[in-house]
C-alpha positions in Angstrom: -31.0 -35.2 38.4 -32.3 -35.5 34.9 -35.5 -36.9 33.5 -36.3 -38.3 30.1 -39.0 -36.0 29.0 -39.8 -37.5 25.6 -38.6 -41.0 25.8 -35.2 -40.2 24.3 -33.7 -36.8 25.0 -32.7 -35.9 28.6 -33.9 -32.6 29.9 -33.5 -30.8 33.2 -34.9 -27.7 34.9 -31.4 -26.3 34.6 -32.0 -26.1 30.8 -35.0 -23.8 31.3 -36.3 -22.1 34.3 -33.3 -22.5 36.6 -30.9 -21.3 33.8 -32.1 -17.8 34.8 -33.4 -18.1 38.3 -31.1 -20.9 39.8 -28.5 -18.5 41.2 -30.9 -16.3 43.3 -29.2 -15.5 46.6 -30.7 -17.4 49.6 -31.6 -15.0 52.4 -32.3 -17.8 54.9 -29.9 -18.5 57.8 -28.8 -21.9 59.1 -30.7 -25.2 59.5 -31.9 -25.1 55.9 -33.5 -28.4 54.8 -35.1 -27.4 51.5 -33.0 -26.1 48.6 -34.0 -22.7 47.3 -33.8 -24.0 43.7 -36.3 -26.8 44.6 -38.6 -24.3 46.2 -38.5 -22.0 43.1 -39.3 -24.9 40.7 -42.1 -26.2 42.9 -43.7 -22.8 43.2 -43.3 -22.0 39.5 -45.0 -25.2 38.5 -47.8 -24.8 41.1 -48.6 -21.3 39.9 -48.6 -22.3 36.3 -51.1 -25.0 37.1 -53.5 -22.7 39.0 -52.3 -22.3 42.6 -53.3 -18.9 44.0 -51.7 -19.1 47.4 -49.1 -21.0 49.5 -51.6 -23.6 50.8 -52.6 -24.4 47.2 -48.9 -24.5 46.2 -48.2 -27.1 49.0 -51.3 -29.1 48.1 -50.4 -29.2 44.4 -46.8 -30.2 45.1 -47.8 -33.0 47.4 -50.2 -34.3 44.8 -47.4 -34.4 42.3 -44.6 -35.6 44.7 -43.9 -38.8 42.8 -43.5 -36.9 39.5 -41.3 -34.1 41.1 -39.0 -36.8 42.5 -38.2 -37.9 39.0 -36.1 -34.7 38.5 -35.7 -33.1 41.9 -34.0 -34.7 44.9 -36.3 -33.2 47.6 -34.4 -34.8 50.6 -37.0 -33.3 53.0 -40.0 -33.8 50.9 -42.4 -31.0 49.9 -42.0 -27.8 52.0 -45.0 -26.7 54.1 -47.1 -23.7 53.0 -45.5 -21.7 55.9 -42.1 -22.5 54.5 -43.0 -21.3 51.0 -44.4 -18.1 52.6 -41.3 -17.4 54.7 -38.9 -18.1 51.8 -40.7 -15.7 49.4 -41.2 -13.1 52.1 -37.4 -12.7 52.5 -36.4 -13.4 48.9 -34.7 -10.3 47.5 -37.2 -8.8 45.0 -34.5 -6.8 43.2 -32.4 -9.9 42.6 -35.6 -11.8 41.5 -36.4 -8.9 39.0 -32.8 -8.9 37.6 -33.1 -12.6 36.7 -36.6 -12.0 35.3 -35.3 -9.2 33.1 -32.4 -11.3 32.0 -34.8 -14.1 30.9 -37.0 -11.6 29.0 -34.0 -10.1 27.2 -33.8 -13.4 25.3 -37.0 -12.2 23.7 -36.1 -9.0 21.8 -38.1 -5.9 22.6 -36.3 -3.7 20.1 -38.5 -1.8 17.7 -41.6 -2.6 19.7 -44.2 -0.6 21.6 -43.5 -0.7 25.4 -46.4 0.4 27.5 -45.5 1.3 31.1 -48.4 1.1 33.5 -49.1 0.4 37.2 -51.5 -2.0 39.0 -52.4 -2.3 42.7 -52.7 -5.7 44.3 -55.9 -4.7 46.1 -55.9 -7.1 49.0 -52.2 -7.0 49.9 -52.6 -4.6 52.8 -52.0 -5.8 56.3 -55.1 -4.5 58.0 -58.6 -3.6 56.7 -58.4 -0.2 58.4 -55.0 0.7 56.9 -54.6 0.1 53.2 -51.5 2.3 52.9 -49.3 -0.8 52.7 -51.0 -2.1 49.5 -48.5 -3.3 47.0 -48.5 -1.4 43.7 -46.6 -3.0 40.7 -45.3 -0.9 37.8 -44.8 -3.1 34.7 -43.2 -2.6 31.3 -45.5 -4.5 28.8 -44.4 -5.2 25.3 -47.6 -5.1 23.2 -46.3 -7.2 20.3 -45.3 -10.1 22.6 -48.2 -9.4 25.0 -45.7 -10.0 27.8 -44.2 -8.1 30.8 -40.5 -7.4 30.2 -39.7 -5.8 33.6 -41.6 -4.8 36.7 -41.0 -2.9 40.0 -42.9 -2.5 43.2 -43.7 0.9 44.8 -45.5 1.6 48.0 -48.1 3.9 46.6 -49.3 4.9 43.1 -47.8 8.3 43.6 -44.4 6.8 43.7 -44.6 5.5 40.1 -42.5 8.5 39.0 -39.7 7.1 41.2 -40.0 3.6 39.8 -40.3 4.4 36.1 -36.7 5.6 35.6 -35.4 2.5 37.4 -37.7 0.4 35.2 -36.4 2.1 32.0 -32.8 1.3 33.0 -33.6 -2.4 32.8 -34.9 -2.2 29.2 -33.2 -1.9 25.8 -35.1 1.1 24.4 -33.4 1.3 21.1 -35.9 1.7 18.3 -38.8 1.3 20.7 -41.8 3.6 21.4 -42.5 4.0 25.1 -46.1 5.0 26.2 -46.8 6.1 29.7 -49.9 7.7 31.3 -49.9 11.2 32.8 -48.1 10.2 36.0 -45.0 9.5 33.9 -45.1 12.8 31.9 -41.9 14.2 33.4 -39.0 16.0 31.8 -36.4 13.6 33.3 -38.4 10.5 32.1 -38.7 11.9 28.5 -35.0 12.7 28.5 -34.1 9.2 29.7 -36.1 7.6 26.9 -34.5 9.8 24.2 -31.0 9.1 25.7 -31.8 5.4 25.5 -32.5 5.5 21.8 -36.3 5.3 22.0 -39.3 7.6 21.4 -42.1 8.5 23.8 -45.8 9.1 23.7 -46.9 10.6 27.0 -50.4 11.4 28.2 -50.8 15.0 29.4 -52.8 16.2 32.4 -52.5 18.8 35.2 -49.3 17.5 36.7 -47.6 19.6 34.0 -49.8 22.7 34.3 -47.9 25.0 31.9 -47.3 22.4 29.2 -50.9 21.1 29.6 -52.3 24.6 29.3 -50.3 25.5 26.1 -51.0 22.2 24.4 -54.7 22.2 25.1 -55.1 25.8 24.0 -53.3 25.2 20.7 -55.0 21.9 19.9 -58.5 23.1 21.0 -58.1 26.2 18.7 -57.0 23.9 15.9 -60.0 21.7 16.4 -62.3 24.7 16.4 -61.0 25.7 13.0 -60.8 22.0 11.7 -57.0 22.4 11.8 -57.1 24.4 8.5 -54.2 26.6 9.6 -52.1 23.8 11.1 -50.0 21.1 9.5 -51.6 17.8 10.7 -52.7 14.3 10.1 -56.0 12.8 11.1 -57.7 9.4 11.3 -61.2 8.5 12.4 -62.6 5.1 13.4 -66.0 3.9 14.6 -66.8 0.9 16.8 -70.0 -0.6 18.0 -70.7 -3.2 20.7 -73.7 -4.0 23.0 -75.7 -1.0 21.9 -72.8 1.5 22.3 -71.3 3.3 19.4 -67.9 5.0 19.8 -66.3 7.3 17.3 -62.7 8.2 17.8 -60.7 10.8 15.9 -57.0 11.4 16.3 -55.2 14.5 15.2 -51.4 14.8 15.1 -49.6 18.0 14.4 -45.8 18.7 14.3 -46.1 22.4 14.9 -44.5 22.3 18.3 -42.8 25.7 17.8 -45.8 27.3 19.3 -45.1 25.5 22.6 -42.5 27.9 24.1 -41.1 26.4 27.3 -37.9 27.3 29.1 -36.1 24.9 29.2 -37.5 23.1 26.1 -39.2 19.8 26.6 -36.7 17.0 25.7 -37.3 15.7 22.2 -40.7 17.2 21.7 -41.7 16.7 18.1 -45.5 16.3 17.9 -48.8 17.0 19.7 -51.8 14.7 19.7 -55.5 15.3 20.3 -57.8 12.3 20.8 -61.6 13.0 20.7 -63.9 10.1 21.6 -67.7 10.3 21.2 -69.7 7.6 22.9 -73.4 7.1 22.1 -75.6 4.8 24.2 -79.2 4.9 23.0 -80.0 8.7 23.1 -77.2 9.7 25.4 -74.0 11.1 23.8 -70.8 12.0 25.6 -67.6 13.5 24.2 -64.1 13.2 25.8 -60.8 14.7 24.8 -57.3 13.5 25.7 -54.0 15.1 25.0 -50.6 13.7 24.4 -47.1 14.8 23.5 -44.5 12.7 21.6 -41.0 12.7 20.3 -42.1 11.0 17.1 -41.6 13.3 14.1 -44.2 13.9 11.4 -48.0 13.7 11.3 -48.6 10.0 10.9 -52.1 9.8 12.6 -52.7 6.1 11.9 -49.4 5.1 13.5 -50.0 7.4 16.5 -53.5 6.0 17.0 -51.9 2.5 17.0 -49.5 3.5 19.7 -52.2 4.9 21.9 -54.5 2.0 21.4 -51.6 -0.3 22.1 -51.1 1.3 25.5 -54.7 0.6 26.4 -54.2 -3.0 25.5 -52.2 -3.5 28.7 -55.6 -3.5 30.5 -56.9 -6.5 28.6 -53.7 -8.4 28.0 -52.1 -8.0 31.4 -54.2 -6.5 34.1 -57.4 -8.4 33.2 -55.6 -11.7 32.8 -53.9 -11.3 36.2 -57.2 -10.5 37.8 -59.3 -13.1 36.1 -56.9 -16.0 35.2 -54.6 -15.5 38.3 -57.1 -13.9 40.7 -54.5 -11.3 41.8 -56.9 -8.9 43.4 -58.3 -11.6 45.6 -55.0 -12.7 47.0 -54.3 -12.0 50.7 -50.5 -12.6 50.6 -48.9 -9.6 52.4 -46.0 -10.6 54.6 -42.6 -9.1 53.8 -41.8 -9.3 50.0 -44.2 -12.2 49.5 -47.0 -10.2 47.7 -44.4 -8.7 45.3 -42.6 -12.0 44.7 -45.8 -14.0 44.2 -47.0 -11.4 41.7 -43.7 -11.8 39.9 -44.2 -15.6 39.9 -47.6 -15.0 38.2 -46.1 -12.8 35.6 -43.3 -15.3 34.9 -46.0 -18.0 34.5 -48.2 -15.8 32.3 -45.2 -14.9 30.0 -44.2 -18.6 29.8 -47.7 -19.7 28.9 -48.0 -16.9 26.3 -44.7 -17.8 24.7 -45.8 -21.4 24.2 -47.3 -21.8 20.8 -47.8 -25.6 20.8 -51.2 -25.5 22.6 -53.7 -23.4 20.5 -55.9 -22.5 23.5 -56.3 -19.7 26.0 -54.4 -19.1 29.2 -57.0 -20.7 31.4 -57.0 -23.9 29.4 -53.2 -23.9 29.2 -53.1 -23.8 33.0 -55.5 -26.7 33.2 -53.5 -28.7 30.6 -50.3 -28.1 32.5 -52.0 -29.5 35.6 -53.3 -32.6 33.8 -50.4 -33.3 31.4 -47.1 -33.7 33.1 -45.2 -33.9 29.8 -46.6 -30.4 28.9 -45.7 -29.0 32.3 -42.2 -30.3 32.1 -41.8 -28.8 28.6 -42.9 -25.4 30.0 -40.3 -25.8 32.8 -37.4 -26.9 30.7 -37.6 -24.9 27.4 
């Protein structure tokens, strides 16, 4: 069924959301009275408009029943919150992710900074005394678009090193720079990024003890001598806010020949030292962080931009999911439901960010979608 969205041109959910998600396999058995495509559309619209759980999804859809019937058949009406929960608990998360990635591929990520980072859904465990089942989502965030391009669930944070290679397989890495925290500083991951036509900037810690020791010793010695004997680039910046002053210096050297490892680290071309000094009133603290990269040369401003771009995932993804979508408060935990609801939220967040017609923040866009049916329909169908 189609609806006239603007008084002249006909539009349909098949033109937008369902063009990518309409062929999801239905894992339910017999006696199905609600179409999966209808359930997907209803849940997507409800989440965009502020629903944070299945009861809220059902309540929103019942409030908008007359409007939904203008373009969905809904022969059995609005599903109950239990039905929504059951459907998303058995919905194949890998198939859902494949459709999500296909949709995001329509927005080119080539030549961009791709930050890979993980986030736990803190209340997704089954029992308060056992939090081992907490869902942990690993996402590939494209800084330029401020959108998630792919994501994958792991059972625990330690399993990120298993998920990251699978996540990289979903992405077009050509011409991109991939940044990952120390958990992803692995030879196989570095080699996979290089083979895919991208470059990497990887944080370095004790999970690579020999490499970490050699890089720290070389860069600390260079810092002690102001890098006079090393080919390097450097940039310094100072920021102040709420009584805190932070000075950050970034040194980049391409003298990787001093890092003798057998076998050699794939694509290693530069070493980075970041020194941050924070002063709050009379207290001063200095921190150092170390990175390795396949990027050639000593372009410190560009390298500083890549590192700061990785940190932006905290504000542009994790913070918005926690504040705008209340992800850490959600108690959905049955089957695949926590993972799939999280993916619904990321789909909604990406769709709201990609809309440039409303010059307001994400929270206000969600309110507008709930108040303005024409705006919600446009988000659904374009």
